[in-house]
Backbone as CSV, one residue per row, in Angstrom:
resi,resn,N_x,N_y,N_z,CA_x,CA_y,CA_z,C_x,C_y,C_z
1,MET,21.633,164.439,73.458,21.259,163.071,72.623,21.023,161.919,73.668
2,GLY,21.245,162.087,74.878,21.117,161.079,75.735,19.686,161.245,76.564
3,THR,19.036,160.187,77.291,17.998,160.330,77.893,18.125,159.648,79.102
4,GLY,17.322,160.144,80.259,17.191,159.436,81.568,16.005,159.403,82.070
5,CYS,15.565,158.711,82.934,14.237,158.539,83.651,14.307,157.620,84.790
6,SER,13.498,158.003,85.797,13.387,157.386,86.886,11.763,156.684,87.086
7,ILE,11.878,155.371,87.311,10.527,154.648,87.101,10.399,154.127,88.596
8,ALA,9.028,154.737,89.242,8.952,154.223,90.707,8.515,152.791,90.702
9,VAL,8.961,151.901,91.278,8.686,150.508,91.318,7.653,150.221,92.392
10,GLY,7.911,150.858,93.678,7.051,150.613,94.717,7.610,151.128,96.015
11,ARG,6.599,151.122,96.956,7.098,151.460,98.342,6.541,150.381,99.313
12,VAL,7.498,150.216,100.296,7.249,149.302,101.302,7.473,149.551,102.605
13,PRO,6.836,149.415,103.807,7.108,149.859,104.915,8.304,149.270,105.876
14,MET,8.728,148.152,105.285,9.872,147.503,105.838,10.593,146.446,104.887
15,ILE,11.850,146.336,104.683,12.345,145.428,103.623,13.822,145.115,104.472
16,SER,14.288,144.012,104.159,15.605,143.320,104.302,16.017,142.060,103.599
17,THR,17.294,142.022,103.639,17.607,140.540,102.940,18.420,140.012,103.908
18,HIS,18.370,140.518,105.383,18.994,139.650,106.468,18.102,138.738,107.079
19,THR,18.360,137.943,108.086,17.513,137.194,108.972,17.156,138.181,110.012
20,VAL,15.832,138.611,110.077,15.356,139.223,111.118,14.698,138.531,112.386
21,THR,14.731,139.057,113.506,13.911,138.210,114.703,12.745,139.197,114.885
22,ALA,12.020,138.721,115.774,10.728,139.353,116.402,10.947,140.761,116.469
23,ALA,11.985,140.948,117.109,12.323,142.221,117.725,12.638,143.308,116.693
24,ASP,13.353,142.848,115.561,13.372,143.593,114.442,12.216,144.081,113.723
25,LEU,11.128,143.279,113.962,9.980,143.813,113.254,9.078,144.951,113.834
26,VAL,9.780,145.388,115.065,9.038,146.449,115.595,9.694,147.566,115.150
27,ARG,8.971,148.746,114.794,9.426,149.890,114.098,10.107,150.828,115.209
28,PRO,11.295,151.183,114.899,12.102,151.958,116.015,11.444,153.207,115.894
29,PRO,11.566,153.893,117.266,11.003,155.202,117.504,11.479,156.397,116.820
30,MET,12.857,156.316,116.293,13.615,157.384,115.754,14.173,156.670,114.627
31,LEU,13.950,157.078,113.536,14.323,156.792,112.141,15.355,158.177,111.658
32,THR,16.460,158.056,111.917,17.059,159.399,111.802,17.886,159.581,110.495
33,ARG,18.284,158.372,109.752,19.168,158.666,108.732,18.439,158.002,107.583
34,THR,18.826,158.524,106.379,18.190,157.873,105.213,19.559,157.219,104.534
35,THR,19.326,156.046,103.812,20.472,155.415,103.274,20.241,154.946,101.925
36,ARG,20.949,154.873,101.085,20.627,154.604,99.332,21.476,153.483,99.030
37,GLY,20.803,152.586,98.150,21.865,151.399,97.750,21.414,151.265,95.952
38,ARG,22.405,150.909,95.368,22.102,150.426,93.941,22.735,149.259,93.394
39,SER,21.890,148.824,92.407,22.572,147.565,91.645,22.455,147.988,90.221
40,CYS,23.140,147.894,89.465,23.294,148.526,87.981,23.788,147.545,86.968
41,THR,23.216,147.618,85.722,23.818,146.808,84.637,23.981,147.834,83.386
42,TRP,25.249,147.295,82.648,25.681,148.300,81.614,24.900,147.773,80.210
43,ILE,24.416,148.732,79.503,23.685,148.334,78.153,24.370,148.836,76.967
44,ALA,24.752,147.932,75.991,25.365,148.438,74.717,24.428,148.036,73.539
45,PHE,24.074,149.038,72.943,23.023,149.025,71.969,21.764,148.869,72.679
46,VAL,21.027,147.626,72.622,19.947,147.233,73.547,20.073,145.986,74.275
47,VAL,21.241,145.537,74.357,21.578,144.318,74.953,22.430,144.417,76.337
48,PRO,21.955,144.169,77.570,22.754,144.206,78.614,24.189,143.358,78.626
49,VAL,25.208,143.978,78.860,26.512,143.496,78.948,27.191,143.083,80.053
50,THR,26.563,143.433,81.001,26.958,143.090,82.512,25.733,142.140,82.935
51,PRO,25.931,141.462,84.225,24.923,140.835,84.732,23.596,141.870,85.163
52,LEU,22.368,141.326,85.109,21.302,142.021,85.314,21.377,142.659,86.715
53,ALA,20.894,143.987,86.791,20.504,144.592,88.109,19.757,143.550,89.092
54,ARG,20.185,143.698,90.293,19.104,142.705,91.126,18.764,143.542,92.352
55,LEU,17.496,143.556,92.727,17.071,144.303,93.898,17.443,143.925,95.021
56,GLY,17.972,142.687,95.204,18.592,142.091,96.387,19.824,142.738,96.853
57,GLU,20.573,142.912,95.687,21.766,143.692,95.597,21.789,144.936,96.067
58,SER,20.762,145.639,95.750,20.570,147.131,96.077,20.261,147.427,97.485
59,ILE,19.306,146.306,97.905,19.078,146.357,99.493,20.291,146.079,100.124
60,ASP,21.018,145.078,99.898,22.389,144.676,100.577,23.183,145.963,100.379
61,ASP,23.219,146.588,99.432,24.273,147.744,99.472,23.797,149.018,100.219
62,ALA,22.509,149.170,100.306,21.948,150.026,101.431,22.252,149.898,102.799
63,LEU,21.743,148.707,103.030,22.313,147.951,104.470,23.962,148.151,104.799
64,ALA,24.610,147.991,103.855,26.244,147.669,104.175,26.513,149.030,104.895
65,SER,26.251,150.091,104.696,26.795,151.090,105.355,26.147,151.531,106.805
66,THR,25.271,150.567,107.219,24.521,150.712,108.559,24.915,149.536,109.357
67,SER,24.230,149.621,110.519,24.314,148.266,111.371,22.933,147.790,111.615
68,ALA,21.968,148.531,110.788,20.695,148.060,110.875,20.277,146.630,110.305
69,ALA,19.280,146.004,110.661,18.992,144.551,110.117,18.034,145.016,108.991
70,ALA,17.248,146.148,108.984,16.205,146.472,107.792,15.876,147.860,107.609
71,LEU,15.499,148.087,106.327,15.093,149.531,106.036,13.624,149.846,106.391
72,TRP,13.434,150.958,106.813,12.001,151.296,106.879,11.706,152.386,105.956
73,ASP,10.332,152.553,105.595,9.875,153.538,104.967,10.689,153.404,103.373
74,VAL,10.657,152.272,102.964,11.417,152.155,101.799,10.664,152.484,100.260
75,ARG,11.592,153.217,99.579,10.961,153.835,98.116,12.040,152.829,97.167
76,ILE,11.576,152.110,96.227,12.041,151.412,95.162,11.863,151.996,93.892
77,SER,12.918,152.067,93.013,12.938,152.718,91.694,14.016,152.147,90.717
78,TYR,13.604,152.326,89.577,14.583,152.045,88.425,14.835,153.241,87.669
79,GLU,16.259,153.328,87.638,16.621,154.445,86.943,17.358,153.877,85.652
80,LEU,16.888,154.711,84.481,17.723,154.353,83.365,18.308,155.591,82.585
81,MET,19.686,155.572,82.198,20.395,156.597,81.489,20.754,155.937,80.460
82,TYR,20.620,156.593,78.976,20.629,155.986,77.832,20.860,156.715,76.788
83,VAL,21.956,156.445,75.892,22.072,157.136,74.784,21.526,156.225,73.639
84,PRO,20.684,156.521,72.887,19.874,155.575,72.071,20.805,154.832,71.130
85,PHE,20.664,153.427,71.092,21.425,152.567,70.140,23.001,152.649,70.345
86,VAL,23.472,153.294,71.751,24.978,153.359,71.840,25.273,152.553,73.126
87,PHE,24.822,153.206,74.215,25.239,152.522,75.514,24.187,153.445,76.403
88,GLY,24.198,152.659,77.569,23.574,153.126,78.902,23.481,152.219,80.186
89,ARG,23.089,152.568,81.228,23.155,151.988,82.489,21.652,152.145,82.912
90,GLY,21.410,150.783,83.474,19.999,150.686,84.059,20.324,150.251,85.804
91,CYS,19.550,150.957,86.723,19.908,150.713,88.021,18.789,150.420,89.034
92,TYR,18.655,149.647,89.718,17.523,149.486,91.064,18.077,150.264,91.977
93,VAL,17.301,151.166,92.490,17.746,151.958,93.420,16.701,151.745,94.735
94,VAL,17.309,151.576,95.891,16.559,151.270,97.063,16.971,152.610,97.965
95,GLU,15.761,153.237,98.641,16.302,154.326,99.717,15.371,153.927,100.737
96,GLY,15.784,153.899,101.931,15.120,153.730,103.013,15.715,154.424,104.441
97,ARG,15.018,154.440,105.367,15.480,155.015,106.813,15.847,153.997,107.635
98,VAL,16.827,154.388,108.384,17.428,153.564,109.372,17.534,154.314,110.817
99,PRO,17.541,153.661,111.822,17.759,154.288,113.283,19.191,154.600,113.373
C-alpha cells in the first residue's frame, strides 16, 4: 500500500556549510571514505507536520561524522516514502567522499 522513490537532485564536485580556506579548495589526492547525511520531514495526509527538510542540515549531518571541511564528488537526492493520504517521510540525502 505504500510507495517510495528517490529523485536525483544533482551532483556537485565539492560542497560545504563550513568556512573553507583556499587550502580546503584543493582536491585531496585520496578520498577513501564515503559519508551520508540526511534531513527529514514527516508528512500526515499531504501536509508536513514537522519542519521542512533542509539541504544544509543534511550536509552538516554528513560532515558531523568526519573531520573534513568539505564533501567531494557529492550526490544530492530527495527520498520520499509515503502511504497515500495517511503518513510519510521526505528526506534530503547528501552522499559524498572525504579523505
